[in-house]
C-alpha positions as a printed Julia matrix, in Angstrom:
163×3 Matrix{Float64}:
  52.59   -2.02  -43.23
  53.94   -4.21  -40.46
  51.54   -6.53  -38.7
  50.95   -5.68  -35.07
  51.45   -8.43  -32.53
  48.47   -9.36  -30.37
  49.26   -8.42  -26.77
  47.29   -7.88  -23.58
  46.92   -4.21  -22.74
  46.86   -3.28  -19.07
  45.78    0.27  -19.85
  42.02    0.17  -20.21
  41.82   -3.39  -18.89
  38.95   -4.47  -16.68
  40.33   -7.87  -15.76
  43.24   -9.3   -17.72
  43.56   -6.91  -20.64
  42.57   -9.47  -23.29
  39.67   -7.44  -24.72
  41.69   -4.22  -24.59
  44.56   -5.92  -26.42
  42.29   -7.34  -29.14
  40.6    -3.95  -29.56
  43.95   -2.15  -29.75
  45.4    -4.6   -32.26
  42.43   -4.51  -34.63
  41.45   -0.83  -34.07
  38.01   -1.68  -32.7
  36.23   -0.14  -29.75
  36.95   -2.2   -26.63
  33.26   -2.18  -25.7
  32.43   -4.1   -28.87
  35.02   -6.75  -28.03
  33.72   -7.05  -24.46
  30.13   -7.39  -25.64
  31.27  -10.04  -28.13
  32.92  -12.02  -25.31
  29.77  -11.74  -23.19
  27.57  -12.88  -26.08
  29.97  -15.72  -26.87
  29.81  -16.78  -23.22
  26.02  -16.64  -23.13
  25.38  -18.38  -26.44
  27.97  -21.14  -25.98
  27.18  -22.04  -22.37
  30.36  -20.54  -20.96
  32.82  -21.28  -23.74
  33.6   -17.57  -24.11
  34.85  -17.52  -20.53
  37.14  -20.47  -21.29
  38.45  -18.65  -24.38
  39.06  -15.52  -22.32
  41.08  -17.35  -19.66
  43.0   -19.26  -22.35
  43.81  -16.01  -24.15
  44.86  -14.47  -20.84
  47.31  -17.33  -20.31
  48.66  -17.36  -23.87
  48.73  -13.7   -24.93
  51.85  -11.83  -23.83
  51.48   -8.58  -21.96
  52.57   -5.42  -23.73
  56.11   -5.58  -22.26
  56.61   -9.34  -22.67
  56.99   -9.56  -26.45
  60.67  -10.54  -26.29
  60.1   -13.47  -23.88
  59.74  -17.09  -24.93
  56.43  -18.98  -24.79
  57.16  -20.74  -21.49
  58.23  -17.51  -19.77
  55.11  -15.75  -21.05
  52.89  -18.58  -19.77
  54.59  -18.58  -16.38
  54.27  -14.8   -16.05
  50.64  -14.9   -17.17
  49.76  -17.58  -14.62
  51.29  -15.36  -11.96
  49.24  -12.45  -13.31
  46.01  -14.48  -13.2
  46.71  -15.58   -9.63
  47.61  -12.09   -8.42
  44.52  -10.59  -10.09
  42.31  -13.27   -8.49
  43.85  -12.55   -5.09
  43.31   -8.82   -5.57
  39.65   -9.32   -6.55
  39.11  -11.6    -3.55
  40.67   -9.02   -1.24
  38.38   -6.36   -2.72
  35.36   -8.56   -2.0
  36.35   -9.06    1.63
  36.3    -5.27    2.15
  32.61   -5.08    1.27
  30.46   -5.01    4.38
  27.27   -7.09    4.33
  25.32   -4.13    5.76
  26.32   -2.03    2.72
  25.09   -4.75    0.39
  21.81   -5.07    2.33
  21.15   -1.34    2.36
  22.01   -1.05   -1.35
  19.69   -3.93   -2.19
  16.95   -2.4    -0.05
  17.3     0.97   -1.83
  17.26   -0.74   -5.23
  14.11   -2.68   -4.27
  12.39    0.53   -3.15
  13.36    2.27   -6.4
  12.05   -0.65   -8.46
   8.82   -0.73   -6.46
   8.33    3.01   -7.0
   9.08    2.72  -10.72
   6.63   -0.17  -11.07
   3.93    1.83   -9.28
   4.58    4.85  -11.53
   4.37    2.63  -14.63
   1.14    1.09  -13.34
  -0.3     4.56  -12.73
   0.71    5.69  -16.22
  -0.89    2.67  -17.86
  -4.13    3.11  -15.92
  -4.26    6.8   -16.94
  -3.69    8.34  -13.55
  -0.9    10.73  -12.74
   1.92    9.29  -10.68
   0.84    9.55   -7.06
   4.18    9.15   -5.36
   7.29   11.18   -5.94
  10.28    9.66   -7.65
  13.15    8.77   -5.32
  15.46   11.68   -4.77
  13.15   14.32   -6.27
  10.64   16.61   -4.7
   7.98   16.41   -7.43
   6.05   13.6    -9.04
   6.81   12.6   -12.6
   4.32   13.42  -15.32
   4.59   12.17  -18.88
   5.39   14.68  -21.64
   2.69   15.92  -23.98
   1.98   13.59  -26.87
   3.46   14.91  -30.11
   3.99   12.02  -32.53
   5.27   14.19  -35.39
   7.72   16.11  -33.22
   9.25   12.97  -31.81
  10.3    11.21  -34.97
   8.13   12.42  -37.84
   6.12    9.23  -37.84
   2.45    8.38  -37.57
  -0.06   11.12  -36.85
  -3.51    9.9   -35.79
  -6.39   11.0   -38.02
  -8.26   14.09  -36.88
 -11.97   13.82  -36.33
 -13.8    16.06  -38.84
 -17.45   16.44  -39.61
 -18.51   14.49  -42.71
 -18.6    16.41  -45.96
 -21.97   16.51  -47.73
 -21.34   15.88  -51.44
 -24.83   16.22  -52.85
């Protein structure tokens, strides 16, 4: 079995194709690799991000396997710069009013969800309707055994006279 060469995959890439290339080379789901990079970034105070950019600069793209190291690095720097420019251009197309209205809608949804949770905890039915629906939300009937076969609370029975 021939060893596969680690390359960046543009198909399925979210940014530079590093995670997609690692996932493709080692036959792992790309989501697992992405989560691993995020966790590495969080737990090492940003070192995962440095590793990602370094891998982006060093790993050849799928069609660059025949190039030398300096040509790969030069092409990858160009790729990083063009991707950064593209992302910046995408950000300039976002209107501030869209961001404000989206944030306002999200805040209203969170406020409604918090009120519904508060009503559920206090034992009342939800008084306001969920966003986007015409009816208020009511919790399902309690059925501990039907849900997962777990704990069933003891039933109250009259005491048995054993005399």
